mmCIF file of the N, C-alpha and C atoms, coordinates in Angstrom:
data_MODEL
# 
_entry.id   MODEL 
# 
loop_
_atom_site.group_PDB 
_atom_site.id 
_atom_site.type_symbol 
_atom_site.label_atom_id 
_atom_site.label_alt_id 
_atom_site.label_comp_id 
_atom_site.label_asym_id 
_atom_site.label_entity_id 
_atom_site.label_seq_id 
_atom_site.pdbx_PDB_ins_code 
_atom_site.Cartn_x 
_atom_site.Cartn_y 
_atom_site.Cartn_z 
_atom_site.occupancy 
_atom_site.B_iso_or_equiv 
_atom_site.pdbx_formal_charge 
_atom_site.auth_seq_id 
_atom_site.auth_comp_id 
_atom_site.auth_asym_id 
_atom_site.auth_atom_id 
_atom_site.pdbx_PDB_model_num 
ATOM 1   N N  . MET A 1 1  ? 10.490 -14.644 -5.403  1.00 0.00 ? 1  MET A N  1 
ATOM 2   C CA . MET A 1 1  ? 9.294  -14.634 -6.224  1.00 0.00 ? 1  MET A CA 1 
ATOM 3   C C  . MET A 1 1  ? 8.069  -14.359 -5.337  1.00 0.00 ? 1  MET A C  1 
ATOM 4   N N  . ALA A 1 2  ? 7.262  -13.429 -5.746  1.00 0.00 ? 2  ALA A N  1 
ATOM 5   C CA . ALA A 1 2  ? 6.076  -13.057 -4.976  1.00 0.00 ? 2  ALA A CA 1 
ATOM 6   C C  . ALA A 1 2  ? 4.986  -14.118 -5.122  1.00 0.00 ? 2  ALA A C  1 
ATOM 7   N N  . THR A 1 3  ? 4.263  -14.322 -4.036  1.00 0.00 ? 3  THR A N  1 
ATOM 8   C CA . THR A 1 3  ? 3.161  -15.280 -4.068  1.00 0.00 ? 3  THR A CA 1 
ATOM 9   C C  . THR A 1 3  ? 1.866  -14.566 -4.455  1.00 0.00 ? 3  THR A C  1 
ATOM 10  N N  . ASP A 1 4  ? 0.853  -15.335 -4.720  1.00 0.00 ? 4  ASP A N  1 
ATOM 11  C CA . ASP A 1 4  ? -0.458 -14.755 -4.999  1.00 0.00 ? 4  ASP A CA 1 
ATOM 12  C C  . ASP A 1 4  ? -0.952 -13.940 -3.803  1.00 0.00 ? 4  ASP A C  1 
ATOM 13  N N  . ALA A 1 5  ? -0.706 -14.446 -2.596  1.00 0.00 ? 5  ALA A N  1 
ATOM 14  C CA . ALA A 1 5  ? -1.148 -13.730 -1.389  1.00 0.00 ? 5  ALA A CA 1 
ATOM 15  C C  . ALA A 1 5  ? -0.442 -12.379 -1.288  1.00 0.00 ? 5  ALA A C  1 
ATOM 16  N N  . PHE A 1 6  ? 0.842  -12.347 -1.618  1.00 0.00 ? 6  PHE A N  1 
ATOM 17  C CA . PHE A 1 6  ? 1.603  -11.098 -1.600  1.00 0.00 ? 6  PHE A CA 1 
ATOM 18  C C  . PHE A 1 6  ? 0.998  -10.111 -2.597  1.00 0.00 ? 6  PHE A C  1 
ATOM 19  N N  . GLN A 1 7  ? 0.739  -10.558 -3.811  1.00 0.00 ? 7  GLN A N  1 
ATOM 20  C CA . GLN A 1 7  ? 0.146  -9.701  -4.838  1.00 0.00 ? 7  GLN A CA 1 
ATOM 21  C C  . GLN A 1 7  ? -1.253 -9.246  -4.424  1.00 0.00 ? 7  GLN A C  1 
ATOM 22  N N  . GLN A 1 8  ? -2.015 -10.129 -3.796  1.00 0.00 ? 8  GLN A N  1 
ATOM 23  C CA . GLN A 1 8  ? -3.349 -9.765  -3.322  1.00 0.00 ? 8  GLN A CA 1 
ATOM 24  C C  . GLN A 1 8  ? -3.263 -8.660  -2.271  1.00 0.00 ? 8  GLN A C  1 
ATOM 25  N N  . GLY A 1 9  ? -2.252 -8.739  -1.403  1.00 0.00 ? 9  GLY A N  1 
ATOM 26  C CA . GLY A 1 9  ? -2.064 -7.699  -0.394  1.00 0.00 ? 9  GLY A CA 1 
ATOM 27  C C  . GLY A 1 9  ? -1.755 -6.356  -1.032  1.00 0.00 ? 9  GLY A C  1 
ATOM 28  N N  . LYS A 1 10 ? -0.892 -6.360  -2.048  1.00 0.00 ? 10 LYS A N  1 
ATOM 29  C CA . LYS A 1 10 ? -0.566 -5.121  -2.755  1.00 0.00 ? 10 LYS A CA 1 
ATOM 30  C C  . LYS A 1 10 ? -1.806 -4.541  -3.421  1.00 0.00 ? 10 LYS A C  1 
ATOM 31  N N  . LEU A 1 11 ? -2.559 -5.395  -4.095  1.00 0.00 ? 11 LEU A N  1 
ATOM 32  C CA . LEU A 1 11 ? -3.779 -4.930  -4.760  1.00 0.00 ? 11 LEU A CA 1 
ATOM 33  C C  . LEU A 1 11 ? -4.805 -4.422  -3.754  1.00 0.00 ? 11 LEU A C  1 
ATOM 34  N N  . ALA A 1 12 ? -4.874 -5.076  -2.619  1.00 0.00 ? 12 ALA A N  1 
ATOM 35  C CA . ALA A 1 12 ? -5.811 -4.640  -1.579  1.00 0.00 ? 12 ALA A CA 1 
ATOM 36  C C  . ALA A 1 12 ? -5.483 -3.213  -1.155  1.00 0.00 ? 12 ALA A C  1 
ATOM 37  N N  . PHE A 1 13 ? -4.203 -2.925  -0.923  1.00 0.00 ? 13 PHE A N  1 
ATOM 38  C CA . PHE A 1 13 ? -3.815 -1.568  -0.546  1.00 0.00 ? 13 PHE A CA 1 
ATOM 39  C C  . PHE A 1 13 ? -4.203 -0.585  -1.641  1.00 0.00 ? 13 PHE A C  1 
ATOM 40  N N  . GLU A 1 14 ? -3.909 -0.939  -2.883  1.00 0.00 ? 14 GLU A N  1 
ATOM 41  C CA . GLU A 1 14 ? -4.201 -0.060  -4.011  1.00 0.00 ? 14 GLU A CA 1 
ATOM 42  C C  . GLU A 1 14 ? -5.702 0.205   -4.174  1.00 0.00 ? 14 GLU A C  1 
ATOM 43  N N  . HIS A 1 15 ? -6.522 -0.716  -3.654  1.00 0.00 ? 15 HIS A N  1 
ATOM 44  C CA . HIS A 1 15 ? -7.976 -0.561  -3.726  1.00 0.00 ? 15 HIS A CA 1 
ATOM 45  C C  . HIS A 1 15 ? -8.570 -0.121  -2.386  1.00 0.00 ? 15 HIS A C  1 
ATOM 46  N N  . ASN A 1 16 ? -7.717 0.466   -1.542  1.00 0.00 ? 16 ASN A N  1 
ATOM 47  C CA . ASN A 1 16 ? -8.137 1.039   -0.253  1.00 0.00 ? 16 ASN A CA 1 
ATOM 48  C C  . ASN A 1 16 ? -8.742 0.038   0.719   1.00 0.00 ? 16 ASN A C  1 
ATOM 49  N N  . VAL A 1 17 ? -8.295 -1.205  0.645   1.00 0.00 ? 17 VAL A N  1 
ATOM 50  C CA . VAL A 1 17 ? -8.736 -2.218  1.604   1.00 0.00 ? 17 VAL A CA 1 
ATOM 51  C C  . VAL A 1 17 ? -7.801 -2.118  2.815   1.00 0.00 ? 17 VAL A C  1 
ATOM 52  N N  . PRO A 1 18 ? -8.345 -1.967  4.025   1.00 0.00 ? 18 PRO A N  1 
ATOM 53  C CA . PRO A 1 18 ? -7.482 -1.879  5.210   1.00 0.00 ? 18 PRO A CA 1 
ATOM 54  C C  . PRO A 1 18 ? -6.821 -3.220  5.520   1.00 0.00 ? 18 PRO A C  1 
ATOM 55  N N  . LYS A 1 19 ? -5.763 -3.178  6.307   1.00 0.00 ? 19 LYS A N  1 
ATOM 56  C CA . LYS A 1 19 ? -5.094 -4.425  6.696   1.00 0.00 ? 19 LYS A CA 1 
ATOM 57  C C  . LYS A 1 19 ? -6.071 -5.390  7.362   1.00 0.00 ? 19 LYS A C  1 
ATOM 58  N N  . SER A 1 20 ? -7.018 -4.844  8.072   1.00 0.00 ? 20 SER A N  1 
ATOM 59  C CA . SER A 1 20 ? -7.995 -5.699  8.762   1.00 0.00 ? 20 SER A CA 1 
ATOM 60  C C  . SER A 1 20 ? -8.872 -6.459  7.768   1.00 0.00 ? 20 SER A C  1 
ATOM 61  N N  . GLY A 1 21 ? -8.794 -6.116  6.501   1.00 0.00 ? 21 GLY A N  1 
ATOM 62  C CA . GLY A 1 21 ? -9.586 -6.787  5.479   1.00 0.00 ? 21 GLY A CA 1 
ATOM 63  C C  . GLY A 1 21 ? -8.992 -8.098  5.001   1.00 0.00 ? 21 GLY A C  1 
ATOM 64  N N  . CYS A 1 22 ? -7.802 -8.439  5.499   1.00 0.00 ? 22 CYS A N  1 
ATOM 65  C CA . CYS A 1 22 ? -7.170 -9.703  5.106   1.00 0.00 ? 22 CYS A CA 1 
ATOM 66  C C  . CYS A 1 22 ? -8.007 -10.862 5.639   1.00 0.00 ? 22 CYS A C  1 
ATOM 67  N N  . GLU A 1 23 ? -8.348 -11.788 4.738   1.00 0.00 ? 23 GLU A N  1 
ATOM 68  C CA . GLU A 1 23 ? -9.209 -12.902 5.129   1.00 0.00 ? 23 GLU A CA 1 
ATOM 69  C C  . GLU A 1 23 ? -8.451 -14.188 5.432   1.00 0.00 ? 23 GLU A C  1 
ATOM 70  N N  . TYR A 1 24 ? -7.122 -14.157 5.297   1.00 0.00 ? 24 TYR A N  1 
ATOM 71  C CA . TYR A 1 24 ? -6.353 -15.345 5.635   1.00 0.00 ? 24 TYR A CA 1 
ATOM 72  C C  . TYR A 1 24 ? -6.299 -15.500 7.149   1.00 0.00 ? 24 TYR A C  1 
ATOM 73  N N  . PRO A 1 25 ? -6.255 -16.733 7.645   1.00 0.00 ? 25 PRO A N  1 
ATOM 74  C CA . PRO A 1 25 ? -6.273 -16.962 9.088   1.00 0.00 ? 25 PRO A CA 1 
ATOM 75  C C  . PRO A 1 25 ? -5.030 -16.403 9.790   1.00 0.00 ? 25 PRO A C  1 
ATOM 76  N N  . THR A 1 26 ? -5.248 -15.864 10.975  1.00 0.00 ? 26 THR A N  1 
ATOM 77  C CA . THR A 1 26 ? -4.157 -15.349 11.797  1.00 0.00 ? 26 THR A CA 1 
ATOM 78  C C  . THR A 1 26 ? -3.135 -16.452 12.034  1.00 0.00 ? 26 THR A C  1 
ATOM 79  N N  . GLY A 1 27 ? -1.871 -16.105 11.858  1.00 0.00 ? 27 GLY A N  1 
ATOM 80  C CA . GLY A 1 27 ? -0.796 -17.057 12.080  1.00 0.00 ? 27 GLY A CA 1 
ATOM 81  C C  . GLY A 1 27 ? -0.411 -17.864 10.852  1.00 0.00 ? 27 GLY A C  1 
ATOM 82  N N  . SER A 1 28 ? -1.164 -17.728 9.761   1.00 0.00 ? 28 SER A N  1 
ATOM 83  C CA . SER A 1 28 ? -0.847 -18.500 8.565   1.00 0.00 ? 28 SER A CA 1 
ATOM 84  C C  . SER A 1 28 ? 0.231  -17.805 7.733   1.00 0.00 ? 28 SER A C  1 
ATOM 85  N N  . THR A 1 29 ? 0.954  -18.601 6.969   1.00 0.00 ? 29 THR A N  1 
ATOM 86  C CA . THR A 1 29 ? 1.970  -18.067 6.069   1.00 0.00 ? 29 THR A CA 1 
ATOM 87  C C  . THR A 1 29 ? 1.331  -17.150 5.031   1.00 0.00 ? 29 THR A C  1 
ATOM 88  N N  . LEU A 1 30 ? 0.168  -17.526 4.534   1.00 0.00 ? 30 LEU A N  1 
ATOM 89  C CA . LEU A 1 30 ? -0.497 -16.704 3.522   1.00 0.00 ? 30 LEU A CA 1 
ATOM 90  C C  . LEU A 1 30 ? -0.872 -15.336 4.076   1.00 0.00 ? 30 LEU A C  1 
ATOM 91  N N  . ARG A 1 31 ? -1.305 -15.293 5.336   1.00 0.00 ? 31 ARG A N  1 
ATOM 92  C CA . ARG A 1 31 ? -1.632 -13.995 5.947   1.00 0.00 ? 31 ARG A CA 1 
ATOM 93  C C  . ARG A 1 31 ? -0.382 -13.124 6.057   1.00 0.00 ? 31 ARG A C  1 
ATOM 94  N N  . THR A 1 32 ? 0.717  -13.733 6.460   1.00 0.00 ? 32 THR A N  1 
ATOM 95  C CA . THR A 1 32 ? 1.982  -13.000 6.565   1.00 0.00 ? 32 THR A CA 1 
ATOM 96  C C  . THR A 1 32 ? 2.379  -12.437 5.211   1.00 0.00 ? 32 THR A C  1 
ATOM 97  N N  . GLU A 1 33 ? 2.269  -13.236 4.164   1.00 0.00 ? 33 GLU A N  1 
ATOM 98  C CA . GLU A 1 33 ? 2.633  -12.787 2.823   1.00 0.00 ? 33 GLU A CA 1 
ATOM 99  C C  . GLU A 1 33 ? 1.692  -11.676 2.344   1.00 0.00 ? 33 GLU A C  1 
ATOM 100 N N  . TRP A 1 34 ? 0.402  -11.801 2.631   1.00 0.00 ? 34 TRP A N  1 
ATOM 101 C CA . TRP A 1 34 ? -0.570 -10.772 2.263   1.00 0.00 ? 34 TRP A CA 1 
ATOM 102 C C  . TRP A 1 34 ? -0.215 -9.458  2.951   1.00 0.00 ? 34 TRP A C  1 
ATOM 103 N N  . MET A 1 35 ? 0.098  -9.529  4.249   1.00 0.00 ? 35 MET A N  1 
ATOM 104 C CA . MET A 1 35 ? 0.464  -8.334  5.008   1.00 0.00 ? 35 MET A CA 1 
ATOM 105 C C  . MET A 1 35 ? 1.745  -7.698  4.456   1.00 0.00 ? 35 MET A C  1 
ATOM 106 N N  . GLU A 1 36 ? 2.703  -8.522  4.047   1.00 0.00 ? 36 GLU A N  1 
ATOM 107 C CA . GLU A 1 36 ? 3.942  -8.001  3.478   1.00 0.00 ? 36 GLU A CA 1 
ATOM 108 C C  . GLU A 1 36 ? 3.670  -7.273  2.162   1.00 0.00 ? 36 GLU A C  1 
ATOM 109 N N  . GLY A 1 37 ? 2.785  -7.820  1.345   1.00 0.00 ? 37 GLY A N  1 
ATOM 110 C CA . GLY A 1 37 ? 2.419  -7.149  0.096   1.00 0.00 ? 37 GLY A CA 1 
ATOM 111 C C  . GLY A 1 37 ? 1.724  -5.827  0.359   1.00 0.00 ? 37 GLY A C  1 
ATOM 112 N N  . TRP A 1 38 ? 0.804  -5.821  1.313   1.00 0.00 ? 38 TRP A N  1 
ATOM 113 C CA . TRP A 1 38 ? 0.075  -4.599  1.670   1.00 0.00 ? 38 TRP A CA 1 
ATOM 114 C C  . TRP A 1 38 ? 1.044  -3.532  2.166   1.00 0.00 ? 38 TRP A C  1 
ATOM 115 N N  . THR A 1 39 ? 1.967  -3.944  3.041   1.00 0.00 ? 39 THR A N  1 
ATOM 116 C CA . THR A 1 39 ? 2.934  -3.009  3.616   1.00 0.00 ? 39 THR A CA 1 
ATOM 117 C C  . THR A 1 39 ? 3.897  -2.491  2.552   1.00 0.00 ? 39 THR A C  1 
ATOM 118 N N  . GLN A 1 40 ? 4.329  -3.353  1.652   1.00 0.00 ? 40 GLN A N  1 
ATOM 119 C CA . GLN A 1 40 ? 5.224  -2.900  0.590   1.00 0.00 ? 40 GLN A CA 1 
ATOM 120 C C  . GLN A 1 40 ? 4.536  -1.857  -0.283  1.00 0.00 ? 40 GLN A C  1 
ATOM 121 N N  . ALA A 1 41 ? 3.272  -2.071  -0.589  1.00 0.00 ? 41 ALA A N  1 
ATOM 122 C CA . ALA A 1 41 ? 2.524  -1.091  -1.383  1.00 0.00 ? 41 ALA A CA 1 
ATOM 123 C C  . ALA A 1 41 ? 2.404  0.230   -0.624  1.00 0.00 ? 41 ALA A C  1 
ATOM 124 N N  . LEU A 1 42 ? 2.181  0.160   0.674   1.00 0.00 ? 42 LEU A N  1 
ATOM 125 C CA . LEU A 1 42 ? 2.119  1.366   1.506   1.00 0.00 ? 42 LEU A CA 1 
ATOM 126 C C  . LEU A 1 42 ? 3.440  2.124   1.454   1.00 0.00 ? 42 LEU A C  1 
ATOM 127 N N  . ASN A 1 43 ? 4.537  1.425   1.626   1.00 0.00 ? 43 ASN A N  1 
ATOM 128 C CA . ASN A 1 43 ? 5.856  2.052   1.663   1.00 0.00 ? 43 ASN A CA 1 
ATOM 129 C C  . ASN A 1 43 ? 6.303  2.548   0.297   1.00 0.00 ? 43 ASN A C  1 
ATOM 130 N N  . GLY A 1 44 ? 5.737  2.005   -0.765  1.00 0.00 ? 44 GLY A N  1 
ATOM 131 C CA . GLY A 1 44 ? 6.136  2.397   -2.103  1.00 0.00 ? 44 GLY A CA 1 
ATOM 132 C C  . GLY A 1 44 ? 5.314  3.507   -2.701  1.00 0.00 ? 44 GLY A C  1 
ATOM 133 N N  . ARG A 1 45 ? 4.274  3.946   -1.983  1.00 0.00 ? 45 ARG A N  1 
ATOM 134 C CA . ARG A 1 45 ? 3.409  4.996   -2.524  1.00 0.00 ? 45 ARG A CA 1 
ATOM 135 C C  . ARG A 1 45 ? 4.142  6.339   -2.533  1.00 0.00 ? 45 ARG A C  1 
ATOM 136 N N  . PRO A 1 46 ? 3.829  7.180   -3.488  1.00 0.00 ? 46 PRO A N  1 
ATOM 137 C CA . PRO A 1 46 ? 4.459  8.501   -3.492  1.00 0.00 ? 46 PRO A CA 1 
ATOM 138 C C  . PRO A 1 46 ? 3.923  9.349   -2.350  1.00 0.00 ? 46 PRO A C  1 
ATOM 139 N N  . SER A 1 47 ? 4.781  10.151  -1.796  1.00 0.00 ? 47 SER A N  1 
ATOM 140 C CA . SER A 1 47 ? 4.378  11.044  -0.725  1.00 0.00 ? 47 SER A CA 1 
ATOM 141 C C  . SER A 1 47 ? 3.824  12.324  -1.342  1.00 0.00 ? 47 SER A C  1 
ATOM 142 N N  . HIS A 1 48 ? 2.553  12.573  -1.127  1.00 0.00 ? 48 HIS A N  1 
ATOM 143 C CA . HIS A 1 48 ? 1.919  13.762  -1.693  1.00 0.00 ? 48 HIS A CA 1 
ATOM 144 C C  . HIS A 1 48 ? 2.287  15.012  -0.916  1.00 0.00 ? 48 HIS A C  1 
ATOM 145 N N  . ASP A 1 49 ? 2.899  14.833  0.237   1.00 0.00 ? 49 ASP A N  1 
ATOM 146 C CA . ASP A 1 49 ? 3.254  15.983  1.055   1.00 0.00 ? 49 ASP A CA 1 
ATOM 147 C C  . ASP A 1 49 ? 4.685  16.457  0.834   1.00 0.00 ? 49 ASP A C  1 
ATOM 148 N N  . SER A 1 50 ? 5.454  15.702  0.063   1.00 0.00 ? 50 SER A N  1 
ATOM 149 C CA . SER A 1 50 ? 6.839  16.118  -0.138  1.00 0.00 ? 50 SER A CA 1 
ATOM 150 C C  . SER A 1 50 ? 6.896  17.248  -1.161  1.00 0.00 ? 50 SER A C  1 
ATOM 151 N N  . PRO A 1 51 ? 7.841  18.145  -1.015  1.00 0.00 ? 51 PRO A N  1 
ATOM 152 C CA . PRO A 1 51 ? 7.936  19.299  -1.918  1.00 0.00 ? 51 PRO A CA 1 
ATOM 153 C C  . PRO A 1 51 ? 8.084  18.899  -3.377  1.00 0.00 ? 51 PRO A C  1 
ATOM 154 N N  . GLU A 1 52 ? 8.728  17.762  -3.661  1.00 0.00 ? 52 GLU A N  1 
ATOM 155 C CA . GLU A 1 52 ? 8.915  17.347  -5.045  1.00 0.00 ? 52 GLU A CA 1 
ATOM 156 C C  . GLU A 1 52 ? 7.597  16.992  -5.723  1.00 0.00 ? 52 GLU A C  1 
ATOM 157 N N  . ASN A 1 53 ? 6.609  16.579  -4.945  1.00 0.00 ? 53 ASN A N  1 
ATOM 158 C CA . ASN A 1 53 ? 5.344  16.132  -5.510  1.00 0.00 ? 53 ASN A CA 1 
ATOM 159 C C  . ASN A 1 53 ? 4.252  17.190  -5.495  1.00 0.00 ? 53 ASN A C  1 
ATOM 160 N N  . ARG A 1 54 ? 4.562  18.358  -5.000  1.00 0.00 ? 54 ARG A N  1 
ATOM 161 C CA . ARG A 1 54 ? 3.559  19.421  -4.961  1.00 0.00 ? 54 ARG A CA 1 
ATOM 162 C C  . ARG A 1 54 ? 3.583  20.206  -6.258  1.00 0.00 ? 54 ARG A C  1 
ATOM 163 N N  . GLU A 1 55 ? 2.419  20.511  -6.732  1.00 0.00 ? 55 GLU A N  1 
ATOM 164 C CA . GLU A 1 55 ? 2.308  21.399  -7.887  1.00 0.00 ? 55 GLU A CA 1 
ATOM 165 C C  . GLU A 1 55 ? 1.802  22.727  -7.384  1.00 0.00 ? 55 GLU A C  1 
ATOM 166 N N  . THR A 1 56 ? 2.454  23.773  -7.794  1.00 0.00 ? 56 THR A N  1 
ATOM 167 C CA . THR A 1 56 ? 2.051  25.090  -7.368  1.00 0.00 ? 56 THR A CA 1 
ATOM 168 C C  . THR A 1 56 ? 1.160  25.691  -8.447  1.00 0.00 ? 56 THR A C  1 
ATOM 169 N N  . ALA A 1 57 ? -0.036 26.053  -8.055  1.00 0.00 ? 57 ALA A N  1 
ATOM 170 C CA . ALA A 1 57 ? -0.949 26.698  -8.993  1.00 0.00 ? 57 ALA A CA 1 
ATOM 171 C C  . ALA A 1 57 ? -0.439 28.096  -9.286  1.00 0.00 ? 57 ALA A C  1 
ATOM 172 N N  . PRO A 1 58 ? -0.660 28.589  -10.495 1.00 0.00 ? 58 PRO A N  1 
ATOM 173 C CA . PRO A 1 58 ? -0.211 29.933  -10.818 1.00 0.00 ? 58 PRO A CA 1 
ATOM 174 C C  . PRO A 1 58 ? -0.795 30.949  -9.827  1.00 0.00 ? 58 PRO A C  1 
ATOM 175 N N  . GLY A 1 59 ? 0.073  31.829  -9.348  1.00 0.00 ? 59 GLY A N  1 
ATOM 176 C CA . GLY A 1 59 ? -0.367 32.879  -8.440  1.00 0.00 ? 59 GLY A CA 1 
ATOM 177 C C  . GLY A 1 59 ? -0.472 32.455  -6.995  1.00 0.00 ? 59 GLY A C  1 
ATOM 178 N N  . THR A 1 60 ? -0.012 31.234  -6.659  1.00 0.00 ? 60 THR A N  1 
ATOM 179 C CA . THR A 1 60 ? -0.083 30.795  -5.261  1.00 0.00 ? 60 THR A CA 1 
ATOM 180 C C  . THR A 1 60 ? 1.316  30.541  -4.748  1.00 0.00 ? 60 THR A C  1 
ATOM 181 N N  . ARG A 1 61 ? 1.446  30.511  -3.438  1.00 0.00 ? 61 ARG A N  1 
ATOM 182 C CA . ARG A 1 61 ? 2.719  30.231  -2.795  1.00 0.00 ? 61 ARG A CA 1 
ATOM 183 C C  . ARG A 1 61 ? 2.549  29.076  -1.831  1.00 0.00 ? 61 ARG A C  1 
ATOM 184 N N  . HIS A 1 62 ? 3.662  28.407  -1.554  1.00 0.00 ? 62 HIS A N  1 
ATOM 185 C CA . HIS A 1 62 ? 3.665  27.350  -0.525  1.00 0.00 ? 62 HIS A CA 1 
ATOM 186 C C  . HIS A 1 62 ? 4.355  27.874  0.676   1.00 0.00 ? 62 HIS A C  1 
# 
C-alpha cells in the first residue's frame, strides 16, 4: 500500500518538481518513500523519443 509521502513524490514529478524539492528530512522513512514515488513516476512516463510514440506529420519523414 502506497503512503501519502509516496503519492506526494509521484505528484511532485508530475508537476515538474525536482527531487531536490523533497522537504522531508534526509534519512527519514518519509523522504525515502517520497523519492520512491518520484522515481516510479519518472520510470513510468512514456518515452517521447521511441518510434511508437512519434507522430509523423503528413509529408514528413523520420
